[in-house]
C-alpha positions in Angstrom: -36.8 -7.4 64.4 -37.3 -10.5 65.9 -40.3 -11.6 65.1 -41.2 -12.2 69.1 -40.1 -8.8 69.7 -42.2 -7.2 67.0 -45.3 -9.0 68.5 -44.3 -8.0 71.6 -44.3 -4.1 70.6 -47.6 -4.3 69.0 -49.1 -5.9 72.1 -47.6 -3.3 73.9 -49.0 -0.7 71.9 -52.6 -2.9 72.1 -52.1 -2.7 75.8 -51.4 1.1 76.5 -54.3 1.9 74.2 -56.7 -0.7 76.0 -54.8 1.4 79.6 -56.1 4.5 78.0 -59.3 3.7 77.3 -60.1 2.1 80.8 -58.7 5.3 82.1 -61.1 7.4 80.7 -63.7 5.3 82.1 -62.6 5.5 85.5 -62.3 9.3 85.4 -65.8 9.2 83.1 -67.7 6.9 86.3 -66.1 9.2 89.1 -67.5 12.5 86.9 -70.8 10.8 87.0 -71.2 10.2 90.0 -74.5 12.0 91.5 -74.0 15.1 94.3 -71.5 17.6 94.0 -68.2 16.2 95.5 -67.1 19.3 97.4 -70.4 19.8 98.8 -70.4 16.1 100.0 -67.1 16.3 101.7 -67.3 19.5 103.2 -70.9 18.9 104.5 -74.5 20.6 104.2 -73.4 22.9 106.5 -70.9 25.1 104.5 -71.6 28.0 102.9 -71.5 28.5 99.5 -68.4 30.6 99.3 -66.5 27.8 101.4 -67.5 25.2 98.8 -66.7 27.5 96.0 -63.2 27.9 97.1 -62.8 24.1 98.1 -63.8 23.3 94.4 -60.9 25.8 93.1 -58.6 23.8 95.8 -59.4 20.2 94.0 -59.3 21.8 90.6 -63.0 21.4 89.9 -63.8 24.6 88.5 -61.9 23.7 85.6 -63.5 21.8 82.4 -63.6 18.2 82.6 -61.5 17.2 79.5 -58.7 19.7 81.2 -58.9 18.2 84.9 -58.8 14.6 82.8 -55.6 15.6 80.8 -53.7 17.1 83.8 -54.7 13.2 85.9 -53.4 11.3 83.3 -50.3 13.5 83.0 -49.6 13.5 86.5 -50.3 9.5 86.9 -47.8 8.8 84.4 -45.4 10.9 86.2 -46.1 8.3 89.3 -48.1 11.7 91.0 -51.7 10.6 91.8 -52.3 13.7 94.0 -53.4 13.7 97.5 -55.9 12.2 99.4 -59.1 13.8 100.3 -59.3 12.1 103.6 -55.7 12.2 104.9 -53.9 15.2 102.6 -51.4 12.6 102.2 -49.8 12.0 98.9 -51.6 9.4 97.5 -48.3 7.4 96.0 -46.9 7.5 99.9 -49.7 5.6 100.9 -49.9 3.2 98.3 -46.2 2.6 98.6 -46.4 0.0 101.0 -49.9 -1.0 100.2 -49.2 -2.3 96.7 -45.8 -4.3 98.2 -48.3 -5.8 100.6 -50.8 -6.7 98.0 -47.9 -8.3 95.4 -45.9 -10.0 98.4 -49.6 -12.1 99.0 -50.2 -12.2 95.4 -47.0 -13.9 95.0 -47.4 -15.9 98.0 -50.7 -17.7 96.8 -48.7 -18.0 93.7 -46.1 -20.0 94.6 -48.1 -22.2 96.5 -51.2 -22.8 93.5 -48.9 -23.0 90.6 -47.3 -26.1 91.8 -50.5 -27.4 93.4 -52.1 -27.4 90.1 -49.6 -28.5 88.2 -49.1 -31.5 89.7 -52.9 -32.2 90.3 -53.7 -31.4 86.7 -50.8 -33.8 85.8 -52.1 -36.7 88.3 -55.7 -35.8 87.2 -54.7 -36.8 83.6 -52.4 -39.5 84.3 -55.5 -40.9 86.7 -58.1 -40.1 84.2 -61.6 -41.6 84.4 -60.8 -43.3 87.8 -61.7 -42.2 91.3 -58.8 -39.9 92.2 -59.7 -37.6 88.7 -63.5 -37.4 89.8 -62.2 -36.7 93.4 -60.1 -33.7 92.3 -62.7 -32.5 89.9 -65.2 -32.4 92.5 -63.0 -30.9 94.9 -61.4 -27.9 92.7 -65.0 -27.4 91.3 -66.3 -27.0 94.7 -63.9 -24.5 95.9 -64.4 -22.2 93.1 -68.1 -22.4 93.6 -68.1 -20.7 96.8 -67.7 -17.1 97.1 -64.0 -15.9 98.5 -65.3 -14.8 101.7 -67.0 -18.0 102.5 -64.2 -19.9 102.2 -62.2 -17.5 103.9 -64.0 -18.0 107.2 -64.0 -21.5 106.8 -60.2 -21.5 106.7 -60.6 -18.9 109.9 -63.1 -21.7 111.4 -60.6 -24.8 110.9 -57.1 -23.2 111.0 -57.5 -19.7 113.4 -60.6 -20.3 115.9 -60.3 -24.5 116.4 -58.4 -27.7 115.7 -59.9 -31.0 114.3 -56.6 -32.9 115.8 -58.4 -36.0 117.6 -59.2 -39.5 117.8 -61.6 -39.2 114.9 -58.8 -38.5 112.3 -56.9 -41.8 113.8 -60.3 -43.6 112.6 -61.2 -42.0 109.8 -57.4 -42.9 108.1 -57.5 -46.5 109.5 -61.2 -47.2 107.6 -60.3 -45.2 104.5 -56.6 -47.0 104.5 -58.7 -50.7 104.7 -61.2 -49.2 101.9 -58.6 -48.4 99.7 -56.7 -51.7 100.2 -59.8 -53.7 99.6 -61.2 -52.2 96.3 -57.3 -52.0 95.1 -57.1 -48.8 94.7 -53.7 -48.5 93.8 -53.3 -50.9 91.2 -53.1 -47.9 88.7 -50.4 -46.1 90.8 -47.8 -49.1 91.2 -47.2 -48.7 87.2 -45.5 -45.3 87.6 -43.7 -46.2 90.9 -44.2 -46.6 95.2 -44.4 -42.5 95.9 -46.5 -41.1 93.5 -49.5 -43.8 95.0 -49.2 -41.6 98.0 -50.3 -38.5 96.7 -53.8 -39.5 96.2 -53.7 -41.5 99.5 -53.0 -38.4 101.5 -55.9 -36.3 99.5 -58.0 -39.1 100.4 -56.8 -39.3 104.2 -56.6 -35.6 104.9 -60.5 -35.1 103.2 -61.7 -38.2 105.5 -60.9 -37.1 108.5 -62.1 -33.6 108.4 -65.2 -35.4 107.4 -65.3 -37.4 110.3 -64.5 -34.3 112.5 -67.6 -32.7 111.0 -69.7 -36.0 111.6 -68.9 -36.7 115.2 -69.4 -32.9 116.3 -65.7 -33.3 117.5 -64.2 -29.9 117.1 -62.0 -28.9 119.8 -61.2 -24.9 120.1 -57.0 -24.4 119.7 -55.0 -26.8 122.1 -53.0 -25.3 124.4 -49.7 -24.8 123.3 -50.4 -25.0 120.0 -50.5 -21.6 117.9 -53.2 -20.8 115.4 -53.1 -18.7 112.1 -54.3 -15.4 113.1 -57.1 -14.4 111.7 -56.5 -10.6 111.2 -53.2 -10.2 109.0 -52.2 -6.8 110.4 -48.4 -6.7 109.1 -46.7 -4.2 110.7 -44.3 -1.8 108.5 -41.1 -3.4 109.0 -42.0 -6.8 110.1 -39.8 -9.4 110.0 -40.1 -12.0 106.7 -41.4 -14.9 108.7 -44.2 -13.0 110.4 -45.4 -11.8 107.0 -45.5 -15.5 105.8 -47.5 -16.6 109.0 -49.8 -13.7 109.1 -50.6 -13.8 105.2 -50.8 -17.6 105.2 -54.8 -18.1 105.4 -55.4 -15.4 102.9 -52.7 -16.7 100.6 -54.8 -20.1 101.0 -58.0 -18.8 100.1 -56.7 -16.9 97.0 -55.1 -20.5 96.2 -58.1 -22.7 96.7 -60.0 -20.1 94.4 -57.5 -20.3 91.7 -56.4 -23.9 91.9 -58.4 -25.0 89.6 -59.0 -23.0 86.9 -55.4 -24.3 86.5 -55.6 -28.0 87.4 -58.3 -28.4 84.9 -56.5 -26.4 81.7 -53.6 -28.2 82.8 -55.6 -31.6 82.7 -57.0 -30.9 79.5 -54.4 -29.5 77.3 -52.4 -33.1 78.6 -55.0 -35.3 77.4 -55.7 -33.4 74.3 -51.6 -34.1 73.4 -52.0 -38.1 74.5 -54.0 -39.0 71.6 -51.0 -37.7 69.5 -48.6 -39.9 67.1 -45.2 -38.8 69.2 -47.0 -40.1 72.1 -48.1 -43.0 70.9 -44.4 -43.3 69.5 -43.3 -42.7 73.1 -45.6 -45.2 74.3 -44.5 -48.0 72.1 -41.1 -48.0 72.8 -41.9 -48.2 76.6 -41.8 -45.7 78.3 -43.5 -45.2 81.7 -46.9 -42.9 81.9 -45.5 -40.6 84.0 -42.0 -39.7 82.0 -44.5 -39.9 78.2 -46.6 -36.9 80.2 -43.6 -35.1 81.7 -41.4 -35.4 79.0 -43.4 -35.4 75.9 -46.7 -33.8 76.6 -46.3 -31.1 79.2 -43.4 -28.8 76.9 -46.0 -29.1 74.3 -48.9 -28.3 76.1 -47.1 -25.1 77.9 -49.1 -22.1 76.0 -52.6 -22.7 77.4 -50.9 -23.5 80.8 -48.9 -20.3 81.1 -52.2 -18.7 79.7 -54.6 -19.2 82.0 -51.5 -19.1 84.7 -51.4 -15.4 83.8 -54.9 -14.8 84.0 -54.9 -16.7 87.2 -51.6 -14.1 88.4 -53.7 -11.2 87.2 -56.9 -12.2 89.5 -54.7 -12.8 92.3 -53.4 -8.8 92.2 -56.6 -7.5 91.2 -59.2 -10.0 92.9 -57.8 -9.3 96.5 -60.4 -6.8 97.4 -62.8 -9.6 99.4 -59.7 -11.2 100.6 -57.9 -8.6 102.0 -61.1 -6.8 103.9 -62.0 -10.2 105.4 -58.5 -10.2 106.6 -58.3 -7.1 107.2 -55.2 -7.4 105.1 -53.0 -3.6 104.6 -53.1 -4.0 101.1 -54.5 -2.0 97.9 -58.0 -3.5 97.9 -58.6 -2.8 101.7 -57.8 0.7 101.1 -59.3 0.7 97.9 -62.9 0.1 100.3 -61.5 2.3 102.8 -61.6 4.9 100.5 -64.8 4.5 98.6 -66.5 4.7 102.7 -64.8 7.8 102.9 -65.7 9.2 99.4 -61.7 9.5 98.6 -62.6 9.6 94.9 -58.7 10.2 94.3 -57.8 7.5 96.0 -60.1 5.0 94.2 -59.3 6.8 90.7 -55.4 5.6 91.7 -55.9 2.0 92.5 -58.2 1.1 89.4 -56.0 2.6 87.3 -53.1 0.6 89.3 -55.6 -2.9 89.2 -56.0 -2.2 85.2 -52.0 -1.5 84.3 -51.6 -4.8 86.4 -54.1 -6.9 84.9 -53.1 -5.3 81.1 -49.1 -6.1 81.9 -50.0 -9.7 82.7 -51.9 -10.5 79.8 -49.4 -9.2 77.9 -46.6 -11.1 79.5 -48.6 -14.4 78.8 -48.9 -13.9 75.2 -45.0 -13.0 75.1 -44.4 -16.6 77.1 -47.3 -18.4 75.3 -45.2 -17.7 71.9 -41.9 -17.8 73.0 -42.8 -21.6 74.0 -45.0 -22.0 71.1 -43.7 -20.1 68.1 -46.3 -22.0 65.7 -48.8 -19.1 67.3 -47.1 -16.3 65.3 -48.5 -17.9 62.1 -52.0 -18.5 62.9 -54.4 -20.5 60.6 
């Protein structure tokens, strides 16, 4: 058997064992909840006979171990039981919700992964310059704020009002003159005439936003200009571009949260390889800095970058609860929060198990891809 296939089977077995342990923890946590579940659902006015009949209907009269194996066996077959609140099949409840969550996570990944890699490469190329420091400050600031705070700021900026006025033009002119005076583009001219514009655009947009905040010229949305919806109420069967528009703000929130991790790992991995002998040889041959990084350093830095990207993607799927609640996005996270408020423990169990399985699967995929790009990891020292 191929070494990578053998490693994948071993990691798959370890992942299934981990998922089994997680399922025991989920079931035990629900079992340790205070109070009688049947009594809580029926209310204090229910008679003992009604409570006993309802406990039998839910299967609560059976021993916990028997109920666990029955629940796990049904879950493996895709049957999570029925919702205690709506009496609907949980698989039917989650089919559309899970699709919405995966759509949001995929949308955020399409935005965040290219942005992170490009910013990481540029930060490594312009390391110890104003652009490197600015990107590090901006990305660290984005992950320092909780997701709900970033979400509300984006709603204020892109849904409630538009910061487009004369101060944008003044900020662009002023910052352009400052950068020309300081010679900020000299390092960029070494790799061509296009790439220096990227740091400039980032600086200009940030300066324009800052100018609007300082001057207080924050206008409400303009007539004839459509703002992004602050509530992502996506109806089943909605057209693709309508889903994209309504999912943009939640996806942008997740992008700002996870970009810093991927960007900093890309930067660190590239910088660690810049002192390698083959990179020095490429420089001595007269290759441009950008070609040295993309052609020689990046392929050898893929293993740690893939790992952090996979972990970030797992967060995009499992960490959407707060973002979905803020934007009322009809995903699994919103369903789980609603089920907690209704004490619908069967739905909560199913949501937790799906989140755990997704996280374990993405970590398994990260290990396989990292070893496929760098087979030396099969033989650790």
